[in-house]
C-alpha positions as CSV (number, residue, x, y, z in Angstrom):
1,M,-0.6,35.4,-40.3
2,A,0.4,36.7,-36.8
3,R,-2.1,35.9,-34.0
4,R,-2.9,38.5,-31.6
5,A,-3.1,37.6,-27.7
6,T,-6.5,38.3,-26.5
7,R,-7.6,39.7,-23.3
8,G,-8.1,36.0,-21.6
9,E,-4.8,34.6,-22.5
10,S,-2.5,37.2,-20.8
11,G,-1.4,35.1,-17.7
12,F,-1.9,35.9,-14.0
13,S,-3.1,39.4,-12.8
14,L,-1.0,41.4,-10.2
15,A,-3.8,40.8,-7.6
16,E,-3.6,37.0,-8.0
17,L,0.0,36.8,-7.4
18,I,-0.1,39.0,-4.4
19,V,-3.1,36.4,-3.0
20,L,-0.7,33.6,-3.6
21,L,2.2,35.2,-1.9
22,A,0.3,36.1,1.3
23,V,-1.4,32.5,1.4
24,I,2.5,31.1,1.2
25,G,3.3,33.7,3.7
26,I,0.6,32.5,6.1
27,L,1.2,28.8,5.8
28,T,5.2,29.6,6.5
29,A,4.1,31.7,9.6
30,F,2.5,28.8,11.1
31,S,4.7,25.9,10.0
32,V,8.1,27.3,10.9
33,P,7.3,27.3,14.8
34,M,6.0,23.8,14.7
35,M,9.1,22.7,12.8
36,L,11.2,24.0,15.4
37,T,9.2,22.3,18.2
38,Y,9.5,19.1,16.3
39,W,13.1,19.4,15.7
40,R,13.9,20.3,19.5
41,T,11.8,17.2,20.6
42,A,13.5,14.9,18.1
43,T,17.0,16.2,19.1
44,L,16.2,15.3,22.7
45,M,14.6,12.0,22.4
46,A,17.7,11.0,20.3
47,G,20.0,12.1,22.6
48,A,18.1,9.9,25.5
49,R,18.1,7.1,23.3
50,E,21.8,7.4,22.8
51,V,22.3,7.7,26.7
52,A,20.0,4.3,27.1
53,A,22.3,2.6,24.1
54,A,25.3,3.5,26.0
55,L,23.9,2.1,29.4
56,N,22.8,-1.1,27.4
57,S,26.3,-1.4,26.2
58,A,27.7,-1.3,29.3
59,R,25.3,-3.9,30.7
60,E,26.3,-6.3,27.8
61,L,30.1,-5.5,28.5
62,A,29.7,-6.6,32.1
63,I,28.0,-9.8,31.2
64,R,30.7,-10.5,28.3
65,E,33.6,-9.7,30.7
66,N,32.2,-11.4,33.7
67,K,33.0,-8.5,35.9
68,K,31.3,-5.2,37.4
69,V,31.3,-2.3,35.1
70,C,30.9,1.5,36.4
71,V,29.3,3.8,34.0
72,T,30.7,7.7,34.5
73,T,30.0,10.8,32.9
74,D,31.5,14.0,32.7
75,G,28.1,15.6,31.0
76,T,29.1,15.2,27.5
77,R,30.6,11.7,27.3
78,F,30.6,8.3,28.9
79,Q,33.6,5.9,30.3
80,Y,33.1,2.5,31.4
81,R,35.3,1.3,34.0
82,L,35.9,-2.6,34.7
83,G,36.0,-3.4,38.4
84,T,35.6,-0.2,40.3
85,C,34.5,3.3,39.4
86,L,38.3,4.3,40.2
87,A,39.7,2.0,37.6
88,A,41.2,3.3,34.4
89,P,38.7,3.6,31.5
90,W,38.0,0.4,29.4
91,K,39.0,1.1,25.8
92,G,37.3,-0.9,23.0
93,P,35.6,-0.6,19.6
94,V,32.9,1.9,20.6
95,T,35.3,4.3,22.4
96,D,38.0,7.0,21.4
97,G,41.7,6.6,22.3
98,G,41.0,7.7,25.8
99,G,38.3,5.2,26.3
100,N,35.6,7.9,26.0
101,I,32.0,7.7,24.3
102,R,31.0,10.7,23.1
103,L,27.3,11.9,22.7
104,D,26.5,13.0,19.1
105,N,23.5,15.0,19.5
106,R,25.2,18.1,21.8
107,V,22.9,16.8,24.6
108,T,24.2,17.3,28.2
109,V,23.6,14.8,30.7
110,S,23.7,14.9,34.5
111,A,23.5,11.6,36.8
112,T,22.5,11.1,40.4
113,A,25.0,8.3,40.9
114,N,27.3,6.2,38.8
115,V,25.6,3.1,37.5
116,I,27.2,-0.4,38.1
117,F,26.5,-3.4,36.5
118,N,27.4,-6.9,37.7
119,Y,28.4,-10.0,35.8
120,L,24.7,-11.0,35.5
121,G,23.5,-7.6,34.0
122,A,22.0,-6.4,37.0
123,A,22.5,-3.1,38.6
124,T,24.3,-3.3,41.9
125,Q,24.0,0.7,42.2
126,A,21.1,1.9,40.2
127,G,20.7,5.4,38.9
128,S,19.1,8.3,36.9
129,Y,20.4,10.3,34.1
130,T,18.9,13.5,33.1
131,V,19.5,14.6,29.3
132,L,19.1,18.3,28.7
133,S,18.5,19.4,25.3
134,P,21.1,21.5,23.5
135,S,18.5,24.1,22.9
136,G,17.2,24.3,26.4
137,G,13.8,23.1,25.4
138,G,13.5,20.2,27.7
139,T,14.5,17.3,29.8
140,L,14.1,13.4,29.8
141,S,15.2,11.2,32.3
142,V,17.1,7.6,31.6
143,T,16.6,5.2,34.6
144,V,18.5,2.1,35.5
145,V,16.7,-0.1,38.0
146,Q,18.0,-2.7,40.2
147,N,17.5,-5.6,37.4
148,G,19.5,-3.7,34.9
149,R,16.5,-2.4,33.1
150,V,17.0,0.9,31.0
151,S,13.9,2.9,30.4
152,I,13.3,6.6,29.1
153,G,10.7,8.8,30.5
154,P,9.8,12.2,31.4
């Protein structure tokens, strides 16, 4: 015997589907800007941490090699130079063939001065690096103080 569908079993009405799509649209309209802000902030912070890691690596190299290490940058990459800032770039496991340490997050960096670490890990020449977000959404500062401590701040 064939069963007939009754009026209450027909599924969703057109009005219910329109309301559902409107709710999804409103939620999307509010969440996309917040997601973009989070992405920009996270990219900038990752870039600043990458710069801080490169500076700490130079400090460790100075202690390990028992020499001064000068950290130079051209805005998108770093180089370590043993002895003086005019020496040839140091080449090691963290560098490419030209002695460059490239930044992964497409951030750009500007420096107030080249930081120089001595054999004890202290900064004989302290400095500050400004990290600029790739989307132009903000900046962070990475600072090296005289005792060699590297910190990230606004």
